[in-house]
VOTI-285516 format. One record per residue (C-alpha): x, y, z. Coordinates in steps of 0.001 Angstrom, whole numbers, plus 524288, in hexadecimal, padded with zeros to 5 digits. Example, Ala and Ser with C-alpha at 12.3 -4.5 7.8 and 13.67 -1.06 7.14 Angstrom:
<atoms>
8300C7EE6C81E78;835667FBDC81BE4;
</atoms>
This chain:
<atoms>
B3E54CA7D6BF555;B48DECA575BFF78;B54E6CAD64BFBC1;B5DA3CA26CC00BC;B57A7C98BEBF70D;B618EC9CEABECE6;B6CCBC991ABF587;B67F1C8B4CBF81B;B6CFCC874FBEAA6;B77D9C7D60BEC7B;B843EC7FD9BE4C5;B8D4AC740EBE41B;B9AEBC78D8BE0D7;B9F90C6ADCBDEC7;B955BC681CBD450;B993AC674FBC5F3;B8D8DC700DBC2D4;B920AC7E3ABC1CE;B8E86C8695BCD8D;B86B2C906BBC589;B7E69C856DBBFE4;B7BDFC7FC6BCD70;B7708C8D1FBD1CE;B6ED9C8EE1BC587;B6868C8194BC71C;B65A8C845CBD56B;B5EBCC90FBBD1C9;B5743C89D6BC706;B5233C7FECBD0E0;B4D85C8AECBD9AB;B4666C9122BCE2D;B4013C8441BCA15;B3BB4C819BBD816;B357CC8F1ABD901;B3EE2C93A7BE399;B4334C9E9EBDA81;B36FFCA4ADBD446;B36CACABF9BC75E;B3D6FCB94BBC7A1;B43C2CB6DFBD4F6;B513FCBCDEBD61C;B5D75CB490BD7B6;B6787CB8CEBE1D1;B7253CC240BDDB9;B7E36CBB4ABD84A;B8774CBE7DBE372;B7DCFCBA9EBEE05;B7AD8CAD9CBE74F;B8971CAAF2BE5BE;B8C33CAE22BF3F2;B8129CA5B4BF95C;B8474C99EBBF0E0;B9343C9B99BF26A;B95D5C9C46BE3D0;B9C57CA616BDAF8;B93F5CB14FBD5B7;B97A6CACC6BC7F9;B9098C9FE6BCAD2;B8407CA72CBCE19;B854BCAFCEBC201;B8717CA3A7BB990;B7B45C9D02BBFDF;B7281CA8DDBBD93;B7738CAA22BAF7E;B74DEC9B9CBAD45;B66D6C9CDFBB246;B64B5CA922BAA27;B68EFCA20AB9DCF;B5EE2C9783BA106;B5496CA25ABA2DF;B5263C9DEBBB0E2;B55F0CAB52BB630;B56FBCB901BB0BC;B5F5FCC48FBB4CF;B5C05CD2F9BB5AA;B6762CDC5ABB4C9;B69CCCE308BC1CE;B5F6ACDAE4BC89E;B637FCCCA4BC910;B5FC7CBF06BC478;B51DCCB9CFBC540;B4A98CACF7BC34C;B4434CAC79BB5D5;B354ECABBDBB5FB;B350ECA164BAB66;B3F4BC97B1BA71B;B4194C96CBB9887;B4051C880DB9954;B3271C897BB9E8B;B2D85C90D8B92AA;B25C8C87DBB89FD;B2A30C8587B7C39;B2065C8C14B732A;B15B3C83F6B6D25;B16E1C88E6B5F53;B08C4C8CC9B5DFE;B03A1C7F79B5A3B;AF6B6C830AB6095;AF53EC8E38B56F6;AF6A5C84BBB4BA8;AEBC2C7C72B515A;AE186C86A7B53EC;AE465C91C1B4A80;AE263C88F7B3EC2;AD541C83D5B4393;ACBE4C81F3B3860;AC06EC8AF1B3A85;AB548C83A6B342A;AA9B5C8B53B2F4C;AA070C8E4CB3A63;AAADCC8D41B44F7;AAB5DC975AB4FC0;AB8F8C9CC9B4D6F;ABEFCCA307B5974;ACCEFCA2BBB53E6;ACAEFCABEBB4853;AD170CB8EFB4B9B;ACD89CBFFCB3F15;AC2A7CC9F3B3DC1;AB6C9CC7A4B34F2;AB955CCAD6B26BB;AADF2CD441B25BF;AB57CCDD8AB2E9C;AC13FCDE67B2595;AC279CEBBBB1EC3;AC21ACE567B1149;ABCA1CF100B09A6;AC65BCFA6CB0FA0;AD1D1CF192B0C37;ACC4BCEF73AFEAD;ACCDECFE37AFD03;ADA94CFEC4B02D5;AE04DCF42CAFA28;AD9B1CF970AEDE5;ADEF6D0713AF0AD;AECCBD0205AF2D3;AEC5ACFA56AE60C;AE72AD0601ADE6B;AF10ED0F15AE474;AFD35D06AAAE352;AFA44CFC86AD8DD;B051BCF240AD8F4;B0CF3CF9C4AE31C;B02E6CF58DAED22;B0964CE825AED43;B1783CEC8DAEE66;B2077CE9C1AF9E7;B20E4CF3CAB04C4;B2AF4CF73EB0EF5;B2C28CEB85B1813;B279ECF3E8B2389;B1AD6CF675B1C88;B135DD00E9B1513;B16F5D0E08B1B27;B095AD1453B1A3F;B03BFD0852B212B;B0DE7D0935B2BE6;B0ADCD17A1B2D73;AFC40D155CB2ECC;AFED7D0A8DB38BC;B0619D14A7B40F0;AF9C1D1CF1B40EB;AF1B4D1132B4539;AFB24D0E26B5047;AF9AAD1BE8B55C0;AEB9DD185EB5956;AF18AD0EA0B62FA;AFB8DD18A7B67C9;B068ED11B3B6096;B0F9ED1B85B5A20;B16B5D14F3B4EFC;B1F11D184CB434F;B1D0FD11E3B3612;B2B8CD0E7DB3689;B28E9D0518B41D0;B1D72CFE02B3B7E;B1F27CF145B341C;B13CECEC6CB2BCA;B11E0CDDB2B2D04;B093DCD31BB272B;B0157CD0FDB3387;B04C5CD07CB41F7;B09C1CC280B413E;B13D7CC67DB372A;B17F8CD155B4048;B1A99CC7AAB4B3D;B21B6CBEA9B41BE;B2A4ACC9CEB3CEE;B2DC9CCE10B4AB8;B315CCBFFBB4DD6;B3975CBEDFB417C;B4083CCBB1B43DE;B42B0CCB97B526E;B4142CBDFDB585A;B4D95CB5CDB58D7;B4E07CA763B5C23;B4C83CA5BBB6AC7;B4700CB35EB6D57;B3C71CB413B77AC;B2F39CB9FBB7455;B24D2CBC5AB7EA3;B166ACBB7AB7B56;B09C7CBC02B82E4;B03DECAF42B87B4;AFB30CAB7BB80C3;AFEA4CB238B7404;AFCC8CB2CEB653E;B02DECA684B5F70;B06A1CAD26B5289;B1059CB5FCB5973;B1652CAAC5B612A;B17C0CA2EDB54B0;B1FB8CADEAB4E94;B28C5CAF04B5A56;B2AACCA04FB5B50;B2D6BC9F21B4CC7;B394CCA7F1B4E91;B3EB5C9FC4B59B7;B3994CA88CB6477;B367CCA39FB7224;B28B4CA7C8B75BF;B25F2CAA09B8428;B17FACAD55B87CB;B1383CB630B92DE;B064ECB4C0B9994;AFB46CBE62B974F;AF317CC520BA1BD;AE61CCCC23B9FD5;AED0DCD8FBB9C64;AF8D9CD410B94DB;B0515CCC0CB9684;B0975CC7EBBA429;B13BECD226BA71C;B1A0ACCB2CBB2AD;B1BC3CBEC5BAAB4;B20BACC6B7B9F2D;B2B18CCDD5BA700;B2F83CC154BADA5;B31A6CBB4DBA03A;B3863CC78EB9B47;B4254CC637BA63B;B4620CB8CEBA125;B445BCB997B927E;B477DCC490B892A;B3C7CCC440B7F2C;B3DD3CCA0CB71BA;B2F7ECCDD1B71D2;B22DECCD2FB7951;B1741CCAD0B703D;B0A24CD035B74F3;AFCADCD515B7106;AF939CE076B79F4;AEAA5CE02CB76D7;AE13ECD4C0B74FB;AEC58CCAFCB7572;AEB67CBE7CB6D89;AE5CFCB5D2B72DD;AE1E1CBB0DB804E;ADC42CC85BB7C95;AE41DCCEAEB8796;AE7FECDD0FB8686;AF374CE2F5B8DD4;AF18DCED0EB9870;AF89BCFA00B96F6;B00D5CF67DBA2D4;B058FCE9EBB9C7A;B0855CF06FB8F79;B1104CFA63B9623;B179DCEFAAB9E08;B1A66CE7E4B91A1;B2186CF362B8BAE;B2913CF572B983E;B2D74CE733B9830;B30F6CE7B9B89A8;B3A14CF308B8C88;B3FB3CECDAB98D7;B424CCDF5DB92FB;B454DCE3B1B84FF;B3B31CDC89B7CC7;B316CCE085B7266;B22B5CDE93B72D9;B1B30CDA1EB66D6;B0D8ACDFF8B67F3;B03ECCD90FB5EF1;AF833CE1D8B5C4A;AEF12CD79EB56EE;AE20BCDC31B5C56;AE39ACE9C5B6241;AD95CCEF4EB58ED;ACF32CE62EB5EBE;ACCAFCED29B6B95;ABEA7CEE13B705C;ABFDECF6C5B7C5A;AC211D053AB7E34;ACFDDD0408B836C;ADA30D08F8B7A0A;AE3F1CFF2FB7491;AF1E9D029EB7872;AFB7CCF991B716C;B0812CF63BB7859;B0F12CFD0BB6D2A;B0873D09E5B70C8;B0FC6D0981B7DD0;B1CB6D0528B77DD;B25FCD1096B79D7;B3215D07EAB7A01;B2F87D0137B6CE5;B2E6ECF388B729C;B21E0CEF8FB6B6C;B203ECE991B5DE6;B121DCEC65B5A31;B0B87CE36AB504D;AFE0DCE586B4A75;AF688CDE5DB3FE3;AEBB9CE3D8B373E;AE5ACCD657B35DA;ADB88CD66AB40C4;AD6D5CE459B3F52;AD671CE4B8B3063;AD742CD7A9B2937;ADF0CCCB63B2CB7;AE366CC8FAB1EC0;AEAECCD5D3B1E40;AF62DCCF8FB25DB;AFBD1CDCBBB2912;B004BCE3B8B3531;B0BA3CEB76B3A97;B1616CEBC1B4515;B1A9ACF7BAB4C80;B28BCCF500B5005;B32EBCFAB7B593A;B3D82D013DB5132;B4804CF7BCB55DA;B40D3CEC40B4FB6;B3D29CF25AB42AE;B48A2CEDD6B3A72;B480CCDF9AB3EC1;B3955CDEA4B3D00;B397ACE56AB2FC1;B43DBCDBE6B2ADE;B3BD5CD052B2F8E;B2FAECD5B6B28F1;B36FFCD770B1C21;B3C23CC987B1C27;B2E93CC46CB1F8C;B26ABCCA04B143F;B2DA2CD691B0FC7;B214DCDE79B12BC;B12D6CDD05B159A;B0A2CCDE4FB0979;B0B4ACEC36B0457;AFDD0CEB9EAFE2E;AF773CE7EBB0B21;AFF14CF250B1270;AFACFCFCE7B0910;AECC5CF824B09B1;AECB9CF853B1887;AF2F8D05D4B18BB;AE87DD0B2DB0F9E;ADDBDD04C0B17AB;AE2E3D0A7AB247C;AE4E7D17FDB1EA3;AD75FD18BDB184D;ACED9D113DB21DA;AD69DD1247B2E53;AD887D0828B38E7;ACE3CD0BE4B42B8;AC1F7D09F6B3A7D;AC40ECFB86B37E6;AC9F9CF95CB4563;ABD6ACFE7EB4B71;AB566CF4E5B435C;ABDE0CE968B4761;ABDFDCEDAFB558A;AAF2ACEF0BB55D7;AAD8DCE176B500C;AB7D8CDB97B5901;AB170CE1ACB64F0;AA43CCDBE0B615D;AAA6CCCE7CB5F84;AB1C6CCFBBB6C59;AA58BCD2F0B7421;A9E41CC7D3B6D99;AA924CBE42B7103;AAA07CC2C1B7F35;A9B44CC19DB8094;A9B60CB3C4B7AFB;AA66ACAF5EB8408;A9F83CB4D9B8FFE;A92C4CAE9AB8BD1;A97A8CA0E6B88B8;AA49EC9F5DB8FE6;AA230CA65AB9CC3;AA8DEC9ECDBA7AB;AAFD1C95FBB9DED;ABADCC9EF8B9960;AC235CAAFDB9DF5;AC5A0CB5BAB9473;ACAE7CC37FB935C;AC2D9CCE8BB8D6F;ACCF9CD45DB8416;AC414CDF20B7EB9;ACB0ACDDD7B71CC;AD0EECD45CB6813;ACA40CC953B60E3;ACA24CBE02B6A92;AC74ACB95CB7863;AD059CB09AB806C;AC866CA6FFB8864;ACF35CA035B93C2;AC9F9C927DB95DD;AC7F8C8ABCBA278;AD4AFC848ABA710;AD092C7698BA3C9;ACD38C797BB958A;AD774C77D2B8AE7;AD5D9C825EB807E;ADA62C79EDB7532;AD0F3C6F0DB78C8;AC5F1C78F2B79A1;AC990C7E83B6C43;AC9A8C70EAB6630;ABC59C6E03B6BFF;AB709C7ADDB66A0;ABCA3C7850B5912;AB412C6C3BB581B;AA898C7531B5AD6;AACFAC7ED9B5056;AB1DFC8935B59C8;AC001C8D62B57FD;AC7BDC9449B62B1;AD634C95F0B65D5;ADC1AC8F34B71CF;AE5D8C961BB7A9E;AF08CC8C89B76A0;AF146C93E0B69BE;AF6D5C9FBBB70BF;B0108C99CEB79C1;B0F0AC9772B7589;B1106C8CB5B7F9F;B07DDC8652B893F;AF9E5C8B71B8974;AF7CBC9193B96BD;AE99DC95F2B959E;ADEC5C8E10B8F3D;AD761C984AB875A;AD0B1C9A26B7A49;AD0CFCA5DFB7152;AC3F5CAA64B6B6A;AC560CB377B5FAA;AB8A4CBAD0B5D93;ABC2DCC390B5211;AB5B0CBB55B477F;AAACECB433B4EC2;A9C49CB6FDB4D4C;A9373CB7C9B594A;A8C88CAAF0B5661;A99B3CA41BB552A;A9E97CAAA7B6183;A9314CA59CB697B;A9403C980AB638D;AA2B3C974CB65C3;AA206C9BBEB73EE;A9747C91ECB7700;A9F81C86E5B717B;AAB86C8B5BB790D;AA377C8B73B858F;A9E05C7DE6B82E5;AAB8AC787DB7FCD;AB110C7DF8B8C80;AA5BAC7812B9434;AA7BDC6AE5B8DB7;AB645C6ABBB90E7;AB3BDC6EA7B9EF5;AA948C6426BA093;AB2B1C59BDB9BDC;ABE05C5EB8BA3FD;AC2A1C5577BAEC6;
</atoms>
C-alpha cells in the first residue's frame, strides 16, 4: 500500500459536513475499495493532521468515530488498525430452523438411522444401577428423595474429582456443580453470565444446542472457522482484536459435528489468547471417553493454570442417556453467579439420581464400563470407515477422527446437502445435513453419519444408497 494514499483524502473546510466525518468517510471508502487491507495500521494522529492540514483533534474524533462503528480497533501503545471484519457484515443468526426440520424426522421402522447419537440399550449398565438404586432406597428410605445442596451431593462431587485426576485435571469438590445434563449446564452459564448484546464465539460449524442457549439470552454469536487440528487461530485473533467475547465455546476432542480434535499447540494458544484478551472458554466434554487410539486425551482444562476454562461433562453418552446428569468445573470467580442461576432453574438435580450415580461409581468404578463402551465404539467406527471407503471412495472427503460417534462427509461442490438428505429420506435413509450446524449461511455442503447405533447390514445398505443418490444428482447436474 502506498503510504501517501492516506493523504489523498480531500477535506473540504467549506462543507457543512464536519471535518472529522469527512476524514472518517474517506478512510471508509479506502477500506471498502481494498486500498486499506484488514489489520493495516493507520497513520499516527499528528502525522495525519499535518499532512491533511487539520487539527489533531479532528483526526482523534475521526478515529473514535470509526472505532464506535467497529471499522477500526486501537491497541494501547501501538496505534489504530483496520478491523478484519465489519460488524455490519456479520450475518444475522438463522435461529436453528434447520434443526427443527431434521432433528424431528420420523424414523420409520426399518429405516437406516444415521442421526441417532445414542448407544444401544444392551450396553447400558442396567443391573449395576438396579443394585445402586435399591441400595440407596434401603439405606435412606424416604430421605433418598429429599432436596440436596444446590451444588450437588458432596460424595458425588468428591468422586468426580478422583475421576478427573485420570485426565490430569486437579479439582476441588467446592468448584464442581452437578447439573441435569450438559445442555442444562450451557443454559445455566448463559442465564448467569450472558447479558443482552454480549458476544459469544463458537466454532464453525458447531453444536446447535449451545448456540440456541446463547441466542435465547440475547447473545450475538460469531463463528470461527475450523481447520484440521482445531479452530483457525489467525481468524480467531483477528476477531478478538475487534470484538470482546464473553466466551468461546469449543469441544477439544471429536468436535460436533466435524470430529476434529485440537492439537496441543492450539490448545496452549487458546489459553494464551484467553488470558491476553480476557475471555473464558467453555469446554464441552461430550465424547472424550470415546477415543480409539493410543494417544492420551489431554483436556484443555488440564492445561488451564489461569482458570480461564469452564469444563462441562455429561454422563449421558458413557452411562445412560436418560440419567440427564453431568457436572461443571468452574473458575472460582464464576461460582456464585452460576450457583444462583442453578438454584433458580430447578433448585437442585435429583438427589436420588445423584446418590445412585455416586454409589455406582464408588462400587463399580468408571473405567470398567468406559472400556466396554470404548471397545464397542471402536468396532463401530472401523466398520463405518470401511463402509465409506468401500462405497463412497472418490465421492466424498472425510477426516479420520479416531474417536467419537460420527463421521463428517464433505460432498462435491455442486451437491446441496439438504436436497441429498431429502432424497435419502424417501429411500428410508436418514442423515443430518451441514446446515443443521451453521448459525448463519452454510459454507460447506456436508453430511453427518452417526454410527453408534447402526448394525453392519444397515451400514452397508445406507452407504450404498448414499452413493447412488450422489451419482444420480451428479448425472442430472447441468
